C-alpha positions as CSV (number, residue, x, y, z in Angstrom):
1,X,117.5,27.8,-10.5
2,X,113.7,27.0,-8.9
3,X,113.4,28.2,-5.4
4,X,113.0,25.8,-2.9
5,X,109.1,26.6,-2.8
6,X,109.1,24.8,-6.0
7,X,111.1,22.3,-5.8
8,X,109.6,21.6,-2.7
9,X,105.8,21.3,-4.9
10,X,107.3,19.5,-7.2
11,X,107.8,16.7,-4.9
12,X,104.6,17.2,-3.7
13,X,103.0,16.7,-7.3
14,X,105.1,13.3,-7.3
15,X,104.0,12.5,-3.9
16,X,101.3,12.7,-5.3
17,X,101.0,10.9,-8.6
18,X,102.9,8.0,-6.8
19,X,100.3,7.8,-4.7
20,X,97.2,8.3,-6.8
21,X,98.7,5.0,-8.8
22,X,99.1,3.0,-6.2
23,X,95.0,3.4,-5.9
24,X,94.3,1.9,-9.0
25,X,95.9,-2.0,-7.5
26,X,93.8,-0.8,-4.0
27,X,90.7,0.6,-6.3
28,X,90.7,-3.3,-8.0
29,X,90.7,-5.4,-4.6
30,X,87.9,-3.1,-2.6
31,X,85.7,-3.0,-5.6
32,X,85.0,-6.2,-6.1
33,X,83.3,-6.2,-2.4
34,X,82.1,-2.7,-2.4
35,X,79.9,-1.1,-4.8
36,X,80.4,1.5,-6.5
37,X,79.2,4.6,-4.3
38,X,79.6,3.2,-1.0
39,X,83.2,2.5,-1.6
40,X,83.2,6.2,-2.8
41,X,81.4,7.7,0.7
42,X,83.5,4.8,2.5
43,X,87.3,6.4,1.4
44,X,85.8,9.9,1.8
45,X,84.8,9.3,5.4
46,X,88.4,8.0,5.9
47,X,90.0,10.5,4.3
48,X,87.5,13.6,6.1
49,X,88.5,12.1,9.6
50,X,91.9,12.1,8.5
51,X,92.0,15.6,7.1
52,X,89.5,16.6,10.1
53,X,92.3,15.6,13.1
54,X,94.6,17.5,11.0
55,X,93.5,20.3,10.7
56,X,92.2,20.3,14.5
57,X,95.8,19.8,15.6
58,X,97.1,22.7,12.8
59,X,94.0,25.2,14.2
60,X,93.8,26.3,10.2
61,X,90.4,26.4,11.5
62,X,87.7,27.1,8.3
63,X,88.6,28.4,5.0
64,X,87.6,31.9,4.1
65,X,84.0,32.4,2.6
66,X,85.8,33.8,-0.6
67,X,87.2,30.2,-0.9
68,X,84.1,28.7,-0.4
69,X,82.7,29.0,-4.5
70,X,85.6,27.1,-5.3
71,X,85.8,23.9,-2.2
72,X,82.0,23.5,-3.0
73,X,82.7,23.2,-6.5
74,X,85.8,20.9,-6.8
75,X,84.1,19.2,-4.0
76,X,80.5,18.1,-5.6
77,X,82.7,17.5,-9.1
78,X,86.0,15.9,-7.8
79,X,85.2,14.0,-4.6
80,X,81.7,13.5,-4.8
81,X,80.7,12.0,-8.7
82,X,84.4,11.6,-10.2
83,X,84.7,8.9,-7.0
84,X,81.3,7.2,-7.7
85,X,81.0,7.4,-11.6
86,X,84.5,6.0,-12.1
87,X,83.9,2.6,-9.4
88,X,81.0,2.3,-11.5
89,X,82.5,2.7,-14.4
90,X,85.5,0.0,-14.0
91,X,82.2,-2.2,-13.3
92,X,81.0,-1.3,-17.0
93,X,84.3,-1.7,-19.5
94,X,87.9,-3.0,-18.5
95,X,90.5,-1.4,-16.8
96,X,92.2,-0.1,-20.9
97,X,89.3,1.7,-21.5
98,X,88.8,3.3,-18.7
99,X,93.1,4.5,-19.0
100,X,92.1,5.5,-22.2
101,X,88.4,8.1,-21.5
102,X,90.1,9.6,-18.2
103,X,92.8,10.9,-19.6
104,X,90.7,13.0,-21.7
105,X,90.4,14.5,-18.3
106,X,94.3,16.8,-18.9
107,X,93.6,17.7,-21.6
108,X,90.2,19.0,-20.3
109,X,92.3,20.8,-17.5
110,X,94.4,22.9,-19.7
111,X,91.9,23.8,-22.3
112,X,89.2,24.8,-19.3
113,X,92.2,26.3,-17.4
114,X,92.4,28.7,-20.9
115,X,89.3,30.0,-20.5
116,X,88.5,30.8,-17.2
117,X,92.1,31.4,-15.5
118,X,93.1,33.4,-18.1
119,X,96.2,30.4,-18.2
120,X,98.1,29.6,-21.2
121,X,98.9,26.9,-23.3
122,X,102.2,26.7,-24.2
123,X,103.0,24.5,-27.4
124,X,106.2,22.4,-24.7
125,X,102.8,21.6,-22.5
126,X,100.5,20.8,-25.4
127,X,102.9,18.6,-27.1
128,X,104.0,17.4,-24.3
129,X,100.3,16.4,-23.6
130,X,100.1,14.7,-26.9
131,X,102.8,12.6,-26.1
132,X,101.5,11.4,-23.5
133,X,98.2,11.1,-23.8
134,X,99.6,8.7,-27.2
135,X,101.1,6.9,-24.7
136,X,98.3,6.5,-22.6
137,X,96.1,5.0,-25.5
138,X,99.0,2.5,-26.2
139,X,99.0,1.6,-23.0
140,X,95.0,1.1,-22.6
141,X,94.8,-0.7,-26.1
142,X,97.7,-3.1,-24.7
143,X,95.6,-3.8,-20.9
144,X,93.1,-4.0,-23.5
145,X,93.6,-6.8,-25.8
146,X,95.3,-8.7,-23.1
147,X,92.7,-8.6,-21.2
148,X,90.1,-12.4,-20.8
149,X,87.2,-9.9,-20.4
150,X,87.8,-7.0,-22.1
151,X,84.3,-5.0,-23.2
152,X,83.4,-1.5,-23.4
153,X,79.7,-1.0,-22.6
154,X,78.5,2.4,-24.1
155,X,77.2,3.1,-20.5
156,X,81.2,2.4,-19.5
157,X,82.6,4.2,-21.5
158,X,80.1,7.1,-21.1
159,X,80.4,6.6,-17.2
160,X,84.1,7.6,-17.6
161,X,84.0,10.0,-19.9
162,X,81.3,11.8,-16.9
163,X,84.9,11.1,-14.8
164,X,87.1,13.1,-16.7
165,X,85.0,15.9,-17.4
166,X,83.8,16.0,-13.3
167,X,88.5,15.6,-12.5
168,X,88.7,18.3,-14.8
169,X,86.3,20.9,-13.4
170,X,86.8,20.5,-10.1
171,X,90.2,21.1,-11.0
172,X,89.7,24.0,-12.3
173,X,87.0,24.8,-9.8
174,X,89.5,24.4,-6.9
175,X,92.9,26.7,-8.7
176,X,90.8,30.2,-7.5
177,X,90.0,28.3,-3.9
178,X,93.6,28.0,-3.0
179,X,94.6,31.9,-3.2
180,X,92.7,32.7,-0.6
181,X,92.8,29.2,1.9
182,X,95.3,26.9,2.5
183,X,96.0,23.6,1.0
184,X,94.4,21.4,3.6
185,X,91.9,23.6,4.1
186,X,90.4,23.5,0.7
187,X,90.9,19.6,0.5
188,X,89.7,19.0,3.6
189,X,86.2,20.7,3.3
190,X,86.1,19.7,-1.0
191,X,86.3,15.9,1.0
192,X,84.0,16.8,3.3
193,X,81.2,18.5,0.8
194,X,82.2,15.2,-1.5
195,X,81.0,13.0,1.9
196,X,78.2,14.8,2.5
197,X,77.0,14.3,-1.5
198,X,78.0,10.4,-1.3
199,X,75.6,10.2,2.3
200,X,72.5,8.4,0.3
201,X,74.8,5.8,-0.3
202,X,75.5,5.7,3.5
203,X,72.5,2.5,3.7
204,X,75.0,0.2,0.3
205,X,78.2,1.1,3.2
206,X,76.5,0.1,6.4
207,X,75.1,-3.1,4.8
208,X,78.4,-4.1,2.5
209,X,81.1,-3.7,5.6
210,X,80.2,-5.9,7.3
211,X,80.0,-8.6,4.2
212,X,83.3,-7.2,2.9
213,X,86.3,-9.3,3.9
214,X,89.5,-7.5,5.9
215,X,91.3,-6.5,3.0
216,X,88.6,-5.1,1.1
217,X,88.6,-3.0,4.1
218,X,91.8,-1.9,4.8
219,X,92.3,-0.8,1.3
220,X,88.8,1.2,0.9
221,X,91.0,2.9,4.3
222,X,94.1,3.0,2.6
223,X,92.5,5.2,-0.5
224,X,90.8,7.3,2.1
225,X,94.3,7.8,3.9
226,X,96.6,8.1,1.3
227,X,95.8,8.3,-2.2
228,X,93.1,10.5,-0.6
229,X,93.7,12.6,2.7
230,X,97.3,12.9,1.6
231,X,97.9,13.0,-1.9
232,X,95.0,15.6,-2.1
233,X,96.9,17.5,-0.1
234,X,99.6,18.0,-1.6
235,X,97.7,18.0,-4.8
236,X,97.0,21.3,-3.8
237,X,99.5,22.3,-2.0
238,X,101.8,22.0,-6.2
239,X,98.2,23.3,-7.6
240,X,98.9,26.2,-5.9
241,X,101.6,27.1,-6.7
242,X,101.7,26.7,-10.7
243,X,99.1,26.6,-13.4
244,X,96.1,23.4,-14.0
245,X,97.1,22.9,-16.9
246,X,100.7,21.3,-15.8
247,X,99.2,20.3,-12.8
248,X,96.4,18.5,-15.2
249,X,100.2,16.8,-17.8
250,X,101.6,15.7,-15.0
251,X,99.0,13.4,-13.7
252,X,100.5,11.5,-17.7
253,X,103.0,9.4,-14.9
254,X,99.5,7.7,-13.4
255,X,99.1,4.7,-16.2
256,X,102.9,4.1,-16.4
257,X,103.4,3.8,-12.6
258,X,99.8,1.7,-12.1
259,X,101.5,-1.0,-14.8
260,X,104.9,-1.3,-12.6
261,X,103.0,-1.2,-9.3
262,X,100.3,-4.0,-10.8
263,X,103.8,-5.9,-11.9
264,X,105.0,-5.5,-8.6
265,X,102.0,-6.3,-6.4
266,X,99.6,-8.6,-8.0
267,X,102.3,-10.1,-10.7
268,X,100.9,-9.1,-13.6
269,X,103.8,-8.7,-16.3
270,X,103.7,-5.9,-18.8
271,X,103.9,-6.7,-22.2
272,X,106.8,-4.9,-25.0
273,X,103.2,-2.6,-26.6
274,X,102.4,-1.7,-22.3
275,X,106.0,-1.1,-21.4
276,X,106.1,1.1,-24.6
277,X,103.4,3.2,-23.2
278,X,104.4,4.0,-20.4
279,X,107.4,4.8,-21.6
280,X,105.8,7.4,-23.9
281,X,103.2,8.7,-20.7
282,X,106.8,9.8,-18.9
283,X,108.5,10.8,-21.4
284,X,104.8,13.6,-21.8
285,X,105.4,14.4,-18.8
286,X,109.2,15.0,-18.9
287,X,108.9,17.2,-22.0
288,X,106.0,19.5,-20.8
289,X,107.8,20.4,-17.6
290,X,111.1,20.7,-19.2
291,X,111.1,24.1,-18.3
292,X,111.9,25.5,-14.7
293,X,109.2,25.4,-12.1
294,X,108.8,28.9,-11.7
295,X,109.3,30.2,-14.8
296,X,106.1,29.9,-16.2
297,X,103.7,32.3,-14.1
298,X,101.3,33.5,-16.7
299,X,98.0,33.1,-14.3
300,X,99.1,31.0,-12.1
301,X,99.7,32.4,-7.7
302,X,103.9,31.3,-7.6
303,X,105.9,32.0,-4.5
304,X,108.2,34.7,-3.9
C-alpha cells in the first residue's frame, strides 16, 4: 500500500501533467501576439510574482546554500533556455514535429539521472518509455500530416532538440537541490533565475504588451500562474519523492491530454491515428508507473 506522502506525490504529478498540457493551448494564443523571448519573460515574471507572494506568506525565506547550484542551473536551463527556444522552435516547425522532438526529453532525463544521480533504469521504466515515445511519435506524425501548414525547418528541429536537452538538464540539476530546499523555494528562485536570464527581452515585452490583444496577454499571465507557478511547484514536490527518470516518464501523458484539450477548447477533432498515439502515451505511462511509488527508491529521497 502506498504511503500518504506517495499518494500526494502522485496527485502532484498529475496536476503538473494536466497544467503543462493546457499550456500548449495557451501558448498557441499568446504566441501569435508575443515574440518567443517576450512571451517567456512575461510568463516568468507572472510566475515570480505569484511564487514570491506565497513564499512570503509561508515565511520560508531563502533556500540553504547547498541548494543554490541546482537552483541556478535548473533556473537557467529549464526556466530560461527551454522556454525561449521552445517558443521559437514552435514558430519554425509544426506542432507535430515539435512534439516528437521535445519528447526526447524524458529519455534524456532517465539517462542523465542514471549517469549523474545514480538512479536505476528498471525494465518497466524503459518499456513504458519506449511505448510512450512510440505514442508521441504517432501523435506528432498525425498532427504534422493533418496540419495545413505543416513544415519542419532544420532550425526549428534544432531548437526543439535544444529545448529537450535544456529540459532534461534542468530536471537532473533540480533533483539534488530538492534535498536541501523545499519545493516552493526551489521553484520560486529557479523561476527568478530564469526571469533574470530573460531580461534582455524586456524591451520587446514592453513594446508588444501594448499592441497585443487582451486574450493573448491573459493567456501569458495564465501560463505564468498555473503551468509555471503551480505546476512547477507540484512537479518539484513529486520529484523530491521519486526518481527523475520516473517523473520524466510521467510527462508522456502530456501529448494525450493536449489532444483532448485541443478537441475540447479549439474544436480540433483528432483523427484515429492521433487517438491511437494518445492511447499509447497513456499506456506507456501506466507501464512505467505500474509498481507502487514507494517501491522504487534507488538513488532517491523517499519520504518516511
